[in-house]
Structure formats: structure tokens, C-alpha cells
PASEBA-1860 file (N, C-alpha, C; in nm, 3 decimals):
! residues 308
1> MKPNSQKL> 0.026/-0.120/-0.018/0.011/0.019/0.008/0.061/0.118/-0.018 ~ 0.092/0.216/-0.126/0.095/0.329/-0.092/0.096/0.407/0.059 ~ 0.216/0.488/0.058/0.182/0.565/0.195/0.073/0.639/0.177 ~ 0.071/0.695/0.031/-0.038/0.844/0.039/-0.203/0.824/0.075 ~ -0.223/0.648/0.036/-0.326/0.579/0.048/-0.423/0.550/0.177 ~ -0.269/0.533/0.253/-0.311/0.507/0.405/-0.393/0.600/0.479 ~ -0.476/0.544/0.589/-0.597/0.599/0.659/-0.467/0.694/0.755 ~ -0.492/0.850/0.758/-0.429/0.903/0.785/-0.474/0.906/1.018
9> TTELVINW> -0.337/0.896/1.077/-0.342/0.912/1.192/-0.319/1.076/1.239 ~ -0.395/1.095/1.347/-0.390/1.224/1.373/-0.256/1.340/1.427 ~ -0.231/1.246/1.528/-0.092/1.272/1.621/-0.014/1.134/1.634 ~ 0.124/1.163/1.618/0.203/1.053/1.659/0.249/1.111/1.784 ~ 0.183/0.973/1.941/0.245/1.036/2.025/0.336/0.996/2.105 ~ 0.423/1.069/2.145/0.540/1.039/2.249/0.558/1.088/2.345 ~ 0.569/0.944/2.456/0.575/0.964/2.582/0.718/0.983/2.643 ~ 0.710/1.102/2.723/0.887/1.083/2.780/0.832/1.092/2.922
17> HVTEACNY> 0.878/0.982/2.992/0.880/0.973/3.111/1.000/1.045/3.188 ~ 0.974/1.180/3.242/1.097/1.264/3.233/1.124/1.232/3.450 ~ 1.057/1.170/3.526/1.135/1.130/3.658/1.065/0.975/3.666 ~ 1.111/0.902/3.701/1.085/0.779/3.822/1.026/0.901/3.968 ~ 1.062/0.993/4.032/1.017/1.041/4.122/0.853/1.108/4.153 ~ 0.843/1.042/4.261/0.668/1.034/4.274/0.666/1.049/4.403 ~ 0.567/1.183/4.459/0.501/1.171/4.592/0.414/1.073/4.663 ~ 0.385/1.017/4.543/0.281/0.926/4.552/0.334/0.765/4.596
25> TCKYCYAH> 0.298/0.625/4.647/0.351/0.543/4.606/0.216/0.457/4.553 ~ 0.165/0.467/4.408/0.091/0.365/4.393/0.117/0.242/4.346 ~ 0.093/0.123/4.439/0.137/-0.016/4.428/0.190/-0.073/4.360 ~ 0.070/-0.029/4.197/0.052/-0.107/4.084/0.168/-0.015/3.971 ~ 0.253/0.029/4.000/0.338/0.126/3.964/0.385/0.066/3.856 ~ 0.417/0.103/3.732/0.535/0.047/3.648/0.631/0.143/3.614 ~ 0.680/0.232/3.672/0.702/0.389/3.646/0.870/0.322/3.708 ~ 0.957/0.248/3.694/1.066/0.214/3.748/1.113/0.156/3.650
33> WNKPDLRR> 1.253/0.226/3.627/1.352/0.181/3.542/1.478/0.121/3.615 ~ 1.556/0.055/3.482/1.684/0.021/3.551/1.774/0.143/3.539 ~ 1.826/0.170/3.613/1.943/0.333/3.597/2.043/0.302/3.545 ~ 2.065/0.320/3.419/2.268/0.342/3.347/2.367/0.407/3.464 ~ 2.462/0.318/3.453/2.564/0.373/3.591/2.585/0.558/3.517 ~ 2.629/0.661/3.601/2.701/0.782/3.607/2.597/0.858/3.529 ~ 2.451/0.832/3.504/2.362/0.921/3.463/2.262/0.994/3.588 ~ 2.225/1.089/3.475/2.097/1.126/3.540/1.991/1.178/3.504
41> DVIRDEGK> 1.846/1.198/3.549/1.770/1.217/3.449/1.766/1.321/3.333 ~ 1.729/1.309/3.228/1.778/1.443/3.083/1.719/1.568/3.135 ~ 1.626/1.561/3.228/1.541/1.663/3.242/1.634/1.784/3.340 ~ 1.716/1.726/3.365/1.775/1.820/3.481/1.899/1.899/3.393 ~ 1.911/1.865/3.260/1.996/1.932/3.171/1.931/1.978/3.032 ~ 1.939/2.122/3.067/1.813/2.165/2.951/1.924/2.184/2.825 ~ 2.064/2.151/2.823/2.098/2.121/2.718/2.092/2.000/2.628 ~ 2.022/1.901/2.724/2.043/1.786/2.685/1.875/1.744/2.651
49> TKKMLTEL> 1.785/1.822/2.726/1.643/1.805/2.695/1.674/1.871/2.576 ~ 1.700/2.007/2.528/1.688/2.056/2.380/1.753/1.972/2.261 ~ 1.861/1.911/2.309/1.904/1.806/2.221/1.812/1.692/2.217 ~ 1.794/1.580/2.273/1.695/1.518/2.279/1.549/1.553/2.167 ~ 1.483/1.675/2.166/1.349/1.667/2.198/1.416/1.728/2.020 ~ 1.493/1.777/1.961/1.494/1.806/1.807/1.528/1.719/1.780 ~ 1.615/1.577/1.792/1.680/1.464/1.761/1.527/1.393/1.735 ~ 1.427/1.396/1.830/1.310/1.311/1.823/1.218/1.395/1.727
57> NKFFHPDN> 1.187/1.522/1.729/1.124/1.584/1.646/1.195/1.578/1.489 ~ 1.267/1.607/1.458/1.381/1.557/1.357/1.333/1.424/1.326 ~ 1.350/1.322/1.367/1.308/1.186/1.329/1.155/1.133/1.333 ~ 1.106/1.217/1.376/0.939/1.185/1.403/0.821/1.281/1.298 ~ 0.922/1.344/1.253/0.830/1.473/1.204/0.753/1.428/1.088 ~ 0.641/1.451/1.043/0.584/1.434/0.962/0.590/1.417/0.795 ~ 0.713/1.508/0.774/0.763/1.508/0.645/0.941/1.418/0.668 ~ 0.939/1.347/0.740/1.047/1.270/0.731/0.989/1.130/0.693
65> TTNPLQKK> 0.987/1.127/0.573/0.970/1.012/0.474/1.048/0.878/0.507 ~ 1.160/0.906/0.544/1.285/0.806/0.578/1.281/0.708/0.696 ~ 1.133/0.758/0.775/1.118/0.728/0.905/1.044/0.574/0.889 ~ 1.071/0.475/0.913/1.013/0.347/0.856/0.882/0.311/0.896 ~ 0.818/0.377/0.996/0.700/0.403/1.035/0.580/0.432/0.920 ~ 0.680/0.545/0.827/0.560/0.584/0.712/0.528/0.495/0.645 ~ 0.593/0.376/0.610/0.561/0.245/0.591/0.382/0.172/0.618 ~ 0.403/0.192/0.736/0.292/0.131/0.777/0.170/0.215/0.843
73> MQWSSVRL> 0.215/0.367/0.834/0.091/0.435/0.875/0.159/0.585/0.843 ~ 0.058/0.757/0.901/0.078/0.831/0.866/0.018/0.934/0.969 ~ 0.066/1.038/0.981/0.038/1.159/1.064/0.079/1.236/1.080 ~ -0.001/1.407/1.091/0.022/1.440/1.072/0.093/1.609/1.146 ~ 0.110/1.533/1.269/0.201/1.585/1.377/0.241/1.520/1.451 ~ 0.287/1.568/1.581/0.369/1.498/1.646/0.324/1.564/1.785 ~ 0.309/1.447/1.905/0.263/1.490/2.046/0.352/1.457/2.167 ~ 0.413/1.540/2.227/0.513/1.527/2.378/0.416/1.492/2.469
81> NIAGGEPL> 0.391/1.379/2.499/0.306/1.381/2.671/0.455/1.385/2.760 ~ 0.414/1.439/2.832/0.516/1.419/2.971/0.423/1.384/3.109 ~ 0.500/1.281/3.132/0.431/1.179/3.252/0.574/1.168/3.301 ~ 0.544/1.067/3.434/0.684/1.032/3.534/0.618/0.881/3.550 ~ 0.649/0.863/3.716/0.667/0.945/3.820/0.553/1.035/3.831 ~ 0.571/1.158/3.872/0.494/1.289/3.914/0.584/1.370/3.832 ~ 0.566/1.451/3.681/0.602/1.538/3.660/0.644/1.683/3.718 ~ 0.482/1.742/3.802/0.510/1.816/3.855/0.579/1.865/3.988
89> LYADRVLS> 0.659/1.726/4.018/0.748/1.740/4.142/0.897/1.868/4.069 ~ 0.900/1.880/3.934/1.029/1.947/3.875/0.936/2.052/3.782 ~ 0.894/2.152/3.862/0.754/2.243/3.784/0.839/2.313/3.661 ~ 0.939/2.361/3.715/0.996/2.452/3.647/1.067/2.397/3.536 ~ 1.142/2.257/3.599/1.166/2.213/3.429/1.087/2.161/3.319 ~ 0.994/2.117/3.365/0.881/2.098/3.251/0.826/2.198/3.205 ~ 0.848/2.307/3.264/0.788/2.448/3.145/0.887/2.468/3.080 ~ 1.013/2.427/3.112/1.128/2.448/2.995/1.058/2.363/2.884
97> VIRIAKDL> 1.055/2.243/2.969/1.036/2.117/2.800/0.946/2.134/2.744 ~ 0.813/2.188/2.806/0.697/2.261/2.715/0.767/2.370/2.617 ~ 0.804/2.467/2.655/0.879/2.610/2.581/1.005/2.492/2.466 ~ 1.064/2.419/2.471/1.117/2.400/2.422/1.069/2.335/2.287 ~ 0.979/2.255/2.296/0.908/2.129/2.250/0.794/2.230/2.167 ~ 0.739/2.310/2.196/0.630/2.382/2.144/0.740/2.452/2.011 ~ 0.852/2.490/2.072/0.948/2.566/1.974/0.991/2.539/1.867 ~ 0.971/2.349/1.918/1.011/2.293/1.797/0.896/2.247/1.668
105> GMNVSIIT> 0.805/2.287/1.721/0.663/2.290/1.680/0.565/2.156/1.704 ~ 0.582/2.124/1.813/0.566/1.994/1.873/0.438/2.021/1.929 ~ 0.313/1.982/1.964/0.143/1.985/2.021/0.205/1.908/2.193 ~ 0.182/1.932/2.308/0.209/1.929/2.426/0.097/1.877/2.498 ~ 0.160/1.766/2.619/0.090/1.738/2.646/0.068/1.745/2.773 ~ 0.066/1.652/2.947/0.088/1.620/3.003/-0.020/1.541/3.096 ~ 0.101/1.424/3.222/-0.050/1.347/3.292/0.021/1.339/3.390 ~ -0.020/1.385/3.477/-0.010/1.407/3.687/-0.137/1.391/3.755
113> NGSRLTPH> -0.042/1.345/3.879/-0.160/1.322/3.956/-0.248/1.383/4.032 ~ -0.157/1.511/4.014/-0.278/1.683/4.054/-0.227/1.748/4.140 ~ -0.158/1.699/4.233/-0.160/1.709/4.380/-0.032/1.822/4.384 ~ 0.050/1.861/4.269/0.113/1.967/4.273/0.109/2.061/4.215 ~ -0.065/2.086/4.154/-0.032/2.170/4.046/-0.172/2.296/4.128 ~ -0.135/2.389/4.114/-0.191/2.545/4.131/-0.211/2.641/4.022 ~ -0.292/2.752/4.076/-0.381/2.812/3.948/-0.250/2.867/3.914 ~ -0.119/2.898/3.994/-0.061/3.005/3.951/0.047/2.926/3.831
121> LIEQMAPN> 0.024/2.770/3.812/0.100/2.660/3.722/0.045/2.645/3.642 ~ -0.125/2.637/3.608/-0.193/2.593/3.555/-0.232/2.777/3.429 ~ -0.203/2.860/3.459/-0.210/2.982/3.410/-0.123/2.993/3.323 ~ 0.068/2.943/3.377/0.158/2.915/3.287/0.166/2.759/3.154 ~ 0.095/2.687/3.216/0.059/2.573/3.121/-0.016/2.562/3.049 ~ -0.165/2.588/3.094/-0.255/2.625/2.993/-0.261/2.619/2.799 ~ -0.174/2.753/2.828/-0.201/2.825/2.718/-0.108/2.756/2.594 ~ -0.021/2.660/2.620/0.065/2.570/2.551/0.065/2.422/2.564
129> LSLFGLSL> -0.088/2.355/2.620/-0.088/2.193/2.622/-0.209/2.185/2.563 ~ -0.216/2.101/2.449/-0.325/2.056/2.411/-0.418/2.007/2.466 ~ -0.373/1.933/2.556/-0.440/1.849/2.673/-0.395/1.806/2.802 ~ -0.465/1.821/2.871/-0.391/1.808/3.003/-0.456/1.708/3.071 ~ -0.398/1.562/3.126/-0.388/1.453/3.157/-0.413/1.434/3.318 ~ -0.548/1.391/3.415/-0.539/1.377/3.521/-0.549/1.244/3.580 ~ -0.470/1.187/3.684/-0.451/1.039/3.728/-0.574/1.049/3.834 ~ -0.693/0.981/3.817/-0.778/0.954/3.953/-0.804/0.820/3.935
137> DSTNSASN> -0.829/0.740/4.042/-0.846/0.609/4.027/-1.000/0.589/4.105 ~ -0.970/0.689/4.217/-1.138/0.673/4.304/-1.175/0.775/4.379 ~ -1.331/0.791/4.422/-1.323/0.867/4.477/-1.354/0.849/4.647 ~ -1.332/0.714/4.703/-1.302/0.652/4.822/-1.207/0.740/4.885 ~ -1.173/0.786/4.948/-1.018/0.797/5.082/-0.975/0.672/5.111 ~ -1.024/0.612/5.157/-0.952/0.488/5.186/-0.906/0.376/5.070 ~ -0.986/0.384/4.964/-0.938/0.324/4.851/-0.813/0.364/4.814 ~ -0.814/0.481/4.787/-0.674/0.572/4.710/-0.535/0.555/4.858
145> HEIGRIDK> -0.609/0.542/4.959/-0.452/0.558/5.101/-0.424/0.365/5.048 ~ -0.546/0.310/5.057/-0.473/0.131/5.035/-0.388/0.130/4.878 ~ -0.449/0.174/4.781/-0.373/0.156/4.621/-0.223/0.260/4.696 ~ -0.233/0.374/4.767/-0.106/0.460/4.748/-0.090/0.560/4.731 ~ -0.205/0.628/4.679/-0.254/0.774/4.613/-0.266/0.864/4.738 ~ -0.143/0.907/4.812/-0.142/0.982/4.933/0.018/1.061/4.973 ~ 0.026/1.097/4.959/0.207/1.177/5.056/0.225/1.126/5.146 ~ 0.348/1.166/5.180/0.404/1.167/5.311/0.308/1.231/5.433
153> KGLLLSID> 0.247/1.360/5.396/0.182/1.383/5.487/0.094/1.361/5.542 ~ 0.044/1.289/5.449/-0.083/1.185/5.498/-0.172/1.301/5.375 ~ -0.200/1.304/5.293/-0.260/1.437/5.218/-0.295/1.353/5.075 ~ -0.444/1.370/5.054/-0.502/1.325/4.928/-0.570/1.406/4.844 ~ -0.555/1.413/4.719/-0.620/1.485/4.652/-0.748/1.560/4.665 ~ -0.755/1.713/4.672/-0.903/1.734/4.693/-0.968/1.726/4.539 ~ -1.059/1.670/4.519/-1.166/1.693/4.447/-1.173/1.853/4.380 ~ -1.263/1.894/4.485/-1.314/2.035/4.429/-1.212/2.128/4.429
161> ETCGILDL> -1.104/2.150/4.521/-0.951/2.212/4.460/-0.925/2.205/4.334 ~ -0.900/2.067/4.276/-0.822/2.023/4.165/-0.923/2.064/4.035 ~ -1.079/2.022/4.059/-1.193/2.089/3.967/-1.149/2.251/3.909 ~ -1.143/2.333/4.095/-1.144/2.457/4.029/-1.051/2.535/3.919 ~ -0.933/2.447/3.973/-0.764/2.458/3.854/-0.765/2.499/3.724 ~ -0.854/2.351/3.715/-0.875/2.234/3.627/-0.999/2.379/3.530 ~ -1.088/2.420/3.602/-1.197/2.523/3.505/-1.103/2.618/3.468 ~ -0.996/2.693/3.577/-0.927/2.818/3.524/-0.892/2.801/3.390
169> GRQIYPNM> -0.814/2.662/3.407/-0.752/2.647/3.278/-0.778/2.646/3.157 ~ -0.931/2.604/3.176/-0.999/2.628/3.070/-1.053/2.730/3.024 ~ -1.072/2.836/3.108/-1.116/2.993/3.078/-0.972/3.025/3.004 ~ -0.880/3.011/3.022/-0.769/3.065/3.010/-0.742/3.070/2.874 ~ -0.745/2.865/2.805/-0.762/2.816/2.742/-0.871/2.721/2.671 ~ -0.972/2.778/2.600/-1.078/2.684/2.619/-1.024/2.572/2.492 ~ -0.950/2.561/2.419/-0.948/2.469/2.321/-0.835/2.329/2.382 ~ -0.764/2.330/2.558/-0.715/2.223/2.599/-0.800/2.153/2.626
177> QLKINTVV> -0.804/2.041/2.631/-0.880/1.923/2.612/-0.803/1.850/2.736 ~ -0.888/1.779/2.855/-0.887/1.727/2.945/-0.951/1.610/2.916 ~ -0.835/1.500/3.020/-0.823/1.358/3.018/-0.805/1.290/3.119 ~ -0.892/1.222/3.180/-0.880/1.174/3.281/-0.896/0.996/3.269 ~ -0.758/0.957/3.336/-0.690/0.818/3.366/-0.727/0.776/3.464 ~ -0.731/0.590/3.454/-0.807/0.542/3.593/-0.718/0.424/3.572 ~ -0.668/0.344/3.605/-0.614/0.234/3.625/-0.662/0.155/3.739 ~ -0.739/0.042/3.660/-0.845/-0.052/3.737/-0.788/-0.157/3.806
185> NSVNCQEN> -0.805/-0.149/3.936/-0.701/-0.247/3.994/-0.772/-0.343/4.115 ~ -0.751/-0.386/4.192/-0.809/-0.477/4.301/-0.854/-0.445/4.424 ~ -0.853/-0.327/4.411/-0.902/-0.198/4.485/-1.030/-0.153/4.464 ~ -1.031/-0.068/4.334/-1.118/-0.023/4.260/-1.237/-0.101/4.146 ~ -1.192/-0.175/4.161/-1.277/-0.238/4.035/-1.408/-0.272/4.044 ~ -1.445/-0.323/4.164/-1.594/-0.282/4.198/-1.627/-0.130/4.247 ~ -1.565/-0.040/4.202/-1.633/0.073/4.195/-1.699/0.166/4.115 ~ -1.765/0.257/4.149/-1.863/0.273/4.002/-1.822/0.460/4.009
193> MTSLIHRV> -1.726/0.477/3.953/-1.691/0.642/3.914/-1.768/0.681/3.856 ~ -1.879/0.695/3.820/-1.985/0.782/3.714/-1.973/0.954/3.730 ~ -2.030/0.915/3.921/-2.066/1.022/3.957/-1.948/1.140/3.911 ~ -1.815/1.076/4.004/-1.687/1.164/3.952/-1.630/1.210/3.857 ~ -1.681/1.099/3.701/-1.639/1.191/3.551/-1.747/1.276/3.565 ~ -1.883/1.244/3.579/-1.937/1.396/3.548/-1.892/1.496/3.630 ~ -1.841/1.488/3.734/-1.841/1.595/3.769/-1.677/1.676/3.733 ~ -1.574/1.622/3.705/-1.494/1.647/3.606/-1.494/1.673/3.522
201> KPDRWKIF> -1.566/1.631/3.416/-1.649/1.693/3.260/-1.498/1.641/3.186 ~ -1.403/1.562/3.214/-1.339/1.538/3.117/-1.394/1.532/2.980 ~ -1.299/1.523/2.850/-1.339/1.542/2.716/-1.293/1.400/2.666 ~ -1.234/1.307/2.764/-1.178/1.166/2.737/-1.158/1.138/2.914 ~ -1.246/0.984/2.909/-1.145/0.911/2.997/-1.082/0.756/2.978 ~ -0.995/0.754/3.000/-0.879/0.633/2.989/-0.899/0.577/3.095 ~ -0.930/0.432/3.038/-0.883/0.294/3.143/-0.847/0.174/3.090 ~ -0.746/0.179/3.190/-0.614/0.068/3.185/-0.657/-0.004/3.280
209> RMLPVINS> -0.635/-0.159/3.218/-0.623/-0.245/3.320/-0.467/-0.274/3.370 ~ -0.487/-0.279/3.564/-0.341/-0.274/3.610/-0.228/-0.399/3.559 ~ -0.117/-0.287/3.481/-0.008/-0.377/3.420/0.091/-0.453/3.474 ~ 0.071/-0.593/3.488/0.190/-0.637/3.613/0.329/-0.661/3.473 ~ 0.351/-0.514/3.456/0.512/-0.535/3.445/0.612/-0.501/3.503 ~ 0.655/-0.434/3.627/0.737/-0.443/3.738/0.695/-0.497/3.853 ~ 0.567/-0.505/3.870/0.518/-0.606/4.003/0.384/-0.654/3.973 ~ 0.327/-0.710/4.030/0.185/-0.817/4.027/0.093/-0.742/4.133
217> HLAILQTD> 0.119/-0.644/4.232/0.065/-0.598/4.315/-0.069/-0.513/4.302 ~ -0.194/-0.602/4.322/-0.343/-0.481/4.270/-0.365/-0.588/4.139 ~ -0.310/-0.701/4.084/-0.330/-0.729/3.966/-0.501/-0.813/4.029 ~ -0.583/-0.749/3.916/-0.713/-0.833/3.906/-0.759/-0.923/3.762 ~ -0.858/-1.009/3.780/-0.890/-1.066/3.695/-0.955/-1.024/3.536 ~ -0.944/-1.089/3.409/-1.046/-1.054/3.355/-1.141/-1.017/3.339 ~ -1.227/-1.099/3.424/-1.381/-1.060/3.465/-1.368/-0.931/3.564 ~ -1.309/-0.915/3.618/-1.304/-0.763/3.672/-1.290/-0.674/3.629
225> FDGFVERH> -1.198/-0.681/3.522/-1.185/-0.547/3.426/-1.310/-0.537/3.343 ~ -1.392/-0.633/3.245/-1.492/-0.643/3.213/-1.582/-0.570/3.278 ~ -1.621/-0.597/3.401/-1.669/-0.585/3.469/-1.705/-0.499/3.495 ~ -1.538/-0.331/3.556/-1.603/-0.223/3.538/-1.614/-0.190/3.429 ~ -1.586/-0.217/3.321/-1.585/-0.109/3.216/-1.740/-0.116/3.143 ~ -1.818/-0.294/3.217/-1.990/-0.232/3.160/-2.012/-0.188/3.305 ~ -2.006/-0.178/3.421/-2.031/-0.048/3.476/-2.054/0.095/3.465 ~ -1.949/0.153/3.336/-1.953/0.260/3.349/-1.984/0.285/3.180
233> NSLGALMS> -2.101/0.147/3.119/-2.107/0.167/2.950/-2.187/0.276/2.908 ~ -2.235/0.340/3.039/-2.333/0.481/3.045/-2.273/0.608/2.991 ~ -2.140/0.597/2.933/-2.064/0.710/2.958/-2.015/0.670/2.800 ~ -2.084/0.614/2.731/-2.036/0.573/2.628/-1.906/0.619/2.564 ~ -1.912/0.729/2.433/-1.788/0.708/2.324/-1.689/0.824/2.456 ~ -1.707/0.870/2.547/-1.620/0.948/2.629/-1.523/0.838/2.711 ~ -1.572/0.692/2.716/-1.502/0.600/2.793/-1.410/0.522/2.686 ~ -1.255/0.541/2.742/-1.153/0.434/2.631/-1.134/0.319/2.711
241> AEDNVDMT> -1.102/0.250/2.713/-1.065/0.064/2.780/-0.973/0.032/2.710 ~ -0.819/0.017/2.761/-0.732/-0.092/2.701/-0.634/-0.194/2.821 ~ -0.677/-0.282/2.741/-0.644/-0.421/2.812/-0.481/-0.424/2.866 ~ -0.465/-0.544/2.853/-0.297/-0.522/2.900/-0.233/-0.547/2.724 ~ -0.300/-0.677/2.657/-0.317/-0.683/2.530/-0.284/-0.557/2.427 ~ -0.405/-0.463/2.462/-0.388/-0.303/2.390/-0.264/-0.277/2.429 ~ -0.245/-0.239/2.511/-0.080/-0.187/2.593/-0.005/-0.218/2.556 ~ -0.001/-0.363/2.567/0.170/-0.403/2.486/0.212/-0.388/2.332
249> ESYIMIDP> 0.348/-0.289/2.371/0.434/-0.252/2.242/0.337/-0.127/2.147 ~ 0.246/-0.096/2.227/0.157/-0.024/2.162/0.193/0.118/2.193 ~ 0.321/0.139/2.273/0.311/0.328/2.277/0.471/0.374/2.256 ~ 0.484/0.483/2.263/0.641/0.541/2.193/0.640/0.563/2.331 ~ 0.757/0.523/2.389/0.809/0.521/2.542/0.941/0.579/2.557 ~ 0.991/0.694/2.649/1.111/0.705/2.674/1.133/0.740/2.829 ~ 1.256/0.660/2.877/1.258/0.652/2.992/1.356/0.851/3.087 ~ 1.330/0.833/3.142/1.438/0.931/3.288/1.553/0.980/3.189
257> YGRFFQNS> 1.596/0.860/3.163/1.755/0.863/3.077/1.765/0.886/2.925 ~ 1.625/0.934/2.880/1.705/0.945/2.776/1.698/0.816/2.656 ~ 1.621/0.694/2.669/1.623/0.594/2.623/1.489/0.524/2.605 ~ 1.513/0.460/2.434/1.311/0.428/2.398/1.347/0.313/2.524 ~ 1.183/0.282/2.584/1.131/0.149/2.646/1.077/0.136/2.601 ~ 1.016/-0.045/2.606/0.878/-0.076/2.558/0.859/-0.222/2.650 ~ 0.738/-0.271/2.689/0.706/-0.366/2.747/0.692/-0.428/2.636 ~ 0.665/-0.643/2.710/0.682/-0.712/2.619/0.544/-0.804/2.663
265> QTTNEYAY> 0.538/-0.889/2.590/0.394/-0.975/2.610/0.465/-1.083/2.666 ~ 0.592/-1.132/2.653/0.643/-1.245/2.706/0.721/-1.238/2.871 ~ 0.761/-1.129/2.884/0.846/-1.133/3.029/0.784/-1.007/3.091 ~ 0.829/-1.013/3.208/0.816/-0.886/3.333/0.934/-0.778/3.329 ~ 0.998/-0.761/3.192/1.088/-0.706/3.237/1.045/-0.590/3.079 ~ 1.174/-0.459/3.153/1.167/-0.383/2.975/1.234/-0.372/2.865 ~ 1.244/-0.372/2.794/1.374/-0.334/2.679/1.408/-0.223/2.641 ~ 1.496/-0.178/2.649/1.550/-0.041/2.689/1.665/-0.050/2.479
273> SPSIIESG> 1.648/0.082/2.464/1.704/0.125/2.336/1.839/0.204/2.413 ~ 2.016/0.235/2.312/2.092/0.304/2.357/2.026/0.475/2.309 ~ 2.098/0.522/2.417/2.073/0.649/2.445/2.047/0.737/2.331 ~ 1.912/0.813/2.301/1.885/0.868/2.230/1.996/0.993/2.154 ~ 2.037/1.080/2.295/2.135/1.149/2.289/2.263/1.116/2.201 ~ 2.317/0.990/2.250/2.419/0.978/2.196/2.450/0.865/2.072 ~ 2.333/0.811/2.069/2.325/0.730/1.924/2.178/0.793/1.827 ~ 2.153/0.906/1.854/2.061/0.933/1.718/1.941/0.848/1.780
281> AELAFSTI> 1.793/0.905/1.759/1.669/0.879/1.736/1.666/0.722/1.672 ~ 1.675/0.747/1.525/1.671/0.690/1.431/1.730/0.496/1.465 ~ 1.818/0.531/1.500/1.912/0.371/1.557/1.899/0.330/1.667 ~ 1.806/0.433/1.824/1.763/0.362/1.869/1.644/0.321/1.910 ~ 1.584/0.379/1.815/1.372/0.346/1.815/1.412/0.216/1.681 ~ 1.506/0.176/1.615/1.502/0.031/1.565/1.546/-0.057/1.648 ~ 1.561/-0.043/1.750/1.632/-0.179/1.850/1.487/-0.174/1.918 ~ 1.416/-0.130/1.949/1.266/-0.143/2.000/1.110/-0.196/1.932
289> SFATDKFK> 1.068/-0.258/1.995/0.981/-0.328/1.888/0.826/-0.208/1.914 ~ 0.784/-0.191/1.845/0.633/-0.108/1.856/0.545/-0.133/1.731 ~ 0.409/-0.209/1.794/0.316/-0.244/1.720/0.213/-0.118/1.650 ~ 0.188/-0.090/1.528/0.137/0.011/1.450/-0.016/-0.026/1.423 ~ -0.057/-0.176/1.448/-0.125/-0.132/1.377/-0.244/-0.145/1.538 ~ -0.184/-0.194/1.684/-0.208/-0.172/1.768/-0.243/-0.030/1.840 ~ -0.137/0.110/1.758/-0.115/0.186/1.824/-0.249/0.289/1.713 ~ -0.219/0.237/1.599/-0.372/0.275/1.499/-0.482/0.216/1.558
297> ARYDRIPL> -0.467/0.087/1.593/-0.658/0.085/1.644/-0.673/0.179/1.749 ~ -0.595/0.219/1.830/-0.668/0.326/1.982/-0.678/0.437/1.923 ~ -0.680/0.458/1.785/-0.719/0.598/1.777/-0.848/0.617/1.651 ~ -0.826/0.449/1.573/-0.938/0.435/1.525/-1.062/0.400/1.582 ~ -1.067/0.371/1.750/-1.173/0.359/1.863/-1.213/0.546/1.917 ~ -1.124/0.598/1.869/-1.137/0.764/1.914/-1.195/0.851/1.869 ~ -1.335/0.901/1.855/-1.362/0.971/1.764/-1.264/1.098/1.755 ~ -1.272/1.150/1.605/-1.112/1.237/1.576/-1.164/1.339/1.670
305> EMVK> -1.308/1.404/1.729/-1.257/1.558/1.803/-1.210/1.496/1.963 ~ -1.182/1.409/1.972/-1.120/1.320/2.097/-1.008/1.329/2.098 ~ -0.957/1.279/1.953/-0.799/1.229/1.992/-0.707/1.301/2.032 ~ -0.743/1.414/2.034/-0.611/1.519/2.145/-0.619/1.473/2.229
END
């Protein structure tokens, strides 16, 4: 099939997990990576950050017809999704990443637990984000505590305060879309979150089954995940569910040390590429498996107005 006859994917999303650090201790967390010797998080060095993002933008730019992915799919833009750990532990550095990515012509989004979000910060970020992602797993304080969504001071996320800040962000930049991420696990799998979703009013609610890559804490059966999804069917197209098979090898992911990494269908360990900064994005990406069919299927399931 010729490239110009393929269905166009609106965005190619690159997920950069800028830090492993987090003020929460979610038991199911997969954000733990093998640490190379004598290296620090790339985000701590603005020069390295700019070099890596420039290399990524060059390789994944829609006009780069030498990118091997162009043989299987097409995309019209590139979005850098900033994740963690908890990226807003390093808010100033995140703002710098956003600026660099925007200057390169990338769209930018972020996924955060919301605990470090402030009115001042949303005022700075909102005009530069196409999408703001918030992780919410439960409406129940005891459940959040059991999952580990609580900081060392014993503080839980205030939904009222967070909704107020998000409303401010939408007022500043109405085009900023809001996505909620929920990881279904053994603690929350029987919960009904419909009222919470109506309260937060996201453009999209993404539901993941707990992924046993690093550990199997809070893992659930297929029937539990299916039951959670069915319980929320009234939310219709707003909801997008991904089981473990859907997530495997279907995301472009970069660890805090500037390496592509990928989960596997056969092992509970990550596979890593060489450093993007040292080897270049083309060589590094060639060492990692990526299932274009799964990536495209994710966006085929989402109405175009919700793709962002």
C-alpha cells in the first residue's frame, strides 16, 4: 500500500517519562527503570533536553519520509506527552520542556496526579497544552490510601480544589482538552466512578487494566476488568478502555535517561534502546518493538474530536 493511500493518524504521540520520582506510592506503579551508571535524568540538563527533543522532532516529523513507520502509517503532527513518576515535582523544568517542544513545533500534553497543581502553574501551562491529563483511581479516601495515592504527609488529592484549577485552565485556554486516566486494580475494580466523571467533565476517560510489568501488586482478573468497563457503559464514547494486550508494545515511550523502552508480551521486564542523545533517534528506535497496528487501532476507536 502506498503511503498516501493509508488512513491518516492525527497525531504521533511520544511519551517521555521525565522522572521516576513521585510523591505517591501507588502499589501497581510501572514507572521504575533500570538506571544506567553515571547518568542523571535528562530533564535536569536543559542542553541535553533540547538535544534529545530536537532529535526526536527530526526523526518523527511527518515530513521525514525516511522514518520506517511511514511504511505502515501516516500522521499529521507530533505530540510530546510529559509523564512520570510525577512530573510536576519539577515544575520549572517541565515548563522549560514545554517551551522547547513548542518552539520545535510539537504539540504538548502532560499527565499528572494533580497533587502539585496550582492556579499559578495552570496559568503558565494551559495556553501551551493541547491536552491536560489527570490520574484519578477512586472517589473513596480509604481506597486511595490503600492504593498508595497519598503523600508522606498523609494528604489526599482534593477533587474540589483540583476541579477549580482545571476550570481556570479551561477559561484561559478553552481549546485545552482534559483527559482522566484510571488504572483498574483489585482495590477499585468494584467501584462506580460515574458521578466523579460527571463532576470533573473530561473530554475523555481512559481506563487501563493494571499492567503487571514491574510487579503484580493489585492485579485483577479479566472478569473484574470487564465488569468495571460494563458498569460505566452509560458514559459511551467518553470512555476508552485498554486491556493489557492493547497496551503491550503500542506506545512510544522514553525513560528519564533518554532511552526508548518497551514492555513485552512474554516477560515482566522492560527492553531498552541505546541513548537517543548519543546514538540518535533513528538507531535507538530501531532496537525497540512497536506495534503500529495496535497504535492505529487506539485512535480508530476514538472520535476525531477526542484524539487530542
